[in-house]
C-alpha positions in Angstrom: 6.5 -10.7 -6.5 3.3 -10.5 -9.4 3.6 -13.2 -11.5 4.0 -10.9 -14.6 6.3 -7.8 -12.8 8.5 -6.5 -15.4 12.1 -6.2 -15.0 14.0 -3.0 -14.7 12.1 0.2 -13.1 10.5 3.2 -13.6 9.6 7.0 -11.8 7.0 9.4 -13.2 6.2 12.9 -12.0 5.4 16.3 -13.1 6.1 19.8 -14.3 5.0 22.3 -12.9 2.1 21.2 -11.4 -1.0 23.0 -9.8 -3.5 21.0 -8.6 -2.9 18.7 -5.6 -6.0 16.4 -6.5 -4.2 15.8 -10.1 -0.5 15.2 -8.4 -2.2 12.3 -5.9 -4.0 10.8 -8.1 -1.1 10.2 -10.5 1.1 9.3 -7.7 -1.8 6.5 -6.2 -1.7 5.0 -9.6 1.4 4.8 -9.8 2.0 3.1 -6.2 -0.4 0.2 -8.0 1.6 0.0 -11.5 4.5 -0.7 -9.3 6.2 2.6 -9.3 10.0 2.4 -8.0 9.0 6.6 -6.8 7.5 9.6 -7.7 8.5 12.8 -8.1 8.1 16.6 -8.7 10.0 19.4 -10.9 9.2 23.0 -9.9 5.8 22.2 -8.4 3.4 25.0 -7.4 4.0 26.0 -3.7 0.0 25.2 -3.4 1.4 21.2 -4.2 4.7 21.9 -2.4 2.7 22.7 0.8 0.1 20.7 0.9 1.0 17.0 0.5 -2.4 16.7 2.4 -4.9 17.9 0.3 -2.9 16.0 -2.4 -3.4 12.8 -0.2 -7.0 13.6 -0.4 -7.0 11.7 -3.9 -3.9 9.5 -3.1 -5.6 7.1 -0.7 -2.6 4.3 -0.9 -0.6 7.0 0.9 1.8 6.3 -2.3 4.6 8.7 -0.6 4.8 6.6 2.4 5.4 3.6 0.1 7.6 4.8 -2.3 10.2 7.7 -2.2 9.4 11.1 -3.6 11.3 13.7 -4.6 11.1 17.4 -5.2 13.5 19.2 -7.8 13.2 23.0 -7.9 14.4 22.9 -11.5 14.9 20.5 -14.4 18.6 21.7 -14.0 18.6 19.7 -10.4 17.4 16.5 -11.3 18.8 13.8 -10.3 18.1 10.1 -12.4 20.1 7.0 -12.0 22.6 5.9 -14.4 21.3 4.5 -17.7 17.6 6.1 -16.8 16.3 7.4 -19.9 13.8 10.5 -19.0 10.7 10.2 -21.2 8.7 13.3 -21.7 5.1 12.7 -22.2 3.8 15.8 -24.3 0.9 16.0 -27.4 3.6 17.4 -29.3 3.6 17.3 -33.5 6.9 15.1 -33.8 6.6 12.7 -30.9 6.7 9.0 -31.5 2.7 7.8 -30.4 3.0 5.9 -27.4 1.2 2.6 -29.5 4.1 2.5 -31.5 6.6 3.3 -28.8 9.3 0.7 -26.9 9.4 1.5 -23.4 13.2 1.9 -21.9 13.5 -0.7 -19.5 15.0 2.0 -17.0 12.9 5.3 -17.4 11.7 8.4 -15.4 8.5 9.5 -16.7 7.5 13.3 -17.2 4.2 15.4 -17.5 3.6 18.8 -18.0 1.4 20.7 -15.6 -2.1 20.7 -16.4 -2.8 24.3 -17.9 0.7 24.7 -20.0 3.3 21.9 -21.4 6.8 20.6 -20.9 9.2 23.5 -20.5 12.6 23.9 -23.3 14.9 23.0 -20.7 12.4 19.6 -20.3 11.9 18.8 -23.7 15.8 19.6 -24.3 16.6 16.5 -21.4 14.3 14.3 -23.0 16.0 11.3 -24.5 12.0 10.4 -26.1 9.3 12.5 -26.3 6.0 10.6 -26.8 2.2 11.3 -27.1 -1.3 9.6 -26.4 -2.7 9.2 -29.7 -5.5 11.6 -28.5 -7.3 15.0 -30.5 -6.9 17.2 -27.5 -4.6 16.8 -24.2 -6.1 15.2 -21.8 -6.0 14.9 -17.6 -2.2 14.9 -16.3 -2.9 11.9 -13.5 -5.1 10.1 -16.5 -2.2 10.4 -19.0 0.2 9.0 -16.7 -1.6 6.1 -15.8 -2.8 5.4 -19.1 0.9 5.5 -20.4 1.5 3.6 -17.0 -0.3 0.8 -18.2 1.6 0.4 -21.5 4.2 0.2 -20.0 3.5 -3.2 -18.0 0.8 -4.5 -21.0 4.6 -4.1 -23.6 7.3 -5.3 -20.5 5.4 -7.5 -18.8 4.7 -11.3 -19.2 1.2 -11.4 -20.4 -0.1 -14.4 -23.1 -0.9 -12.4 -26.4 -5.0 -11.6 -27.1 -6.4 -13.4 -29.7 -6.5 -12.4 -33.5 -10.4 -12.5 -33.1 -12.7 -11.8 -30.1 -13.6 -15.0 -30.2 -10.2 -16.7 -30.1 -8.0 -18.8 -27.7 -5.3 -16.4 -26.2 -1.8 -17.6 -26.7 -0.1 -19.7 -23.7 2.9 -18.0 -22.0 6.0 -21.0 -22.3 7.6 -21.5 -18.7 11.1 -20.6 -19.1 13.5 -23.0 -19.5 16.5 -23.2 -17.0 20.0 -24.3 -18.6 22.3 -27.1 -16.8 24.7 -25.6 -14.6 27.6 -24.7 -15.4 31.1 -26.1 -13.6 33.6 -23.8 -13.7 35.6 -26.2 -11.6 36.9 -28.8 -14.4 38.4 -31.5 -11.7 35.0 -32.7 -10.5 
């Protein structure tokens, strides 16, 4: 296990995605960032029927290493109990990513390249976040930014220095307490 590995789990996917290369890039990044699974909701047929095209950009062949779920609609989507759905959408009332506290157990969902998350998906989300950009960016890039922020904020990394020439803060080693002896007869 990587020493900075975070606790909890996450999955990431897209709704109504139409470009296999974008999906491949998203899944490859998910694999690199330590996702536990990947998914699609109502993917276009050219994505669903052409995993070969997706593999052109997914050189890690992520779906051979991660569970891949494909749901035909939002209401068919099944997530583990306690998992929170986080929609990633450029909406005025969405929480900005730098101010967002990532859930320990999360399923991140992005909208289609030329559209947005559906109303039914937005209603199902526990959180809606946005990347503070002036306009929409590529689906795979947006997913990578969110996954990086998750790792940065939930991982065990030293805090950056206050100035560019400052020293980074060292992480203290975890101290384990004494064992608790439940049998008092000893």
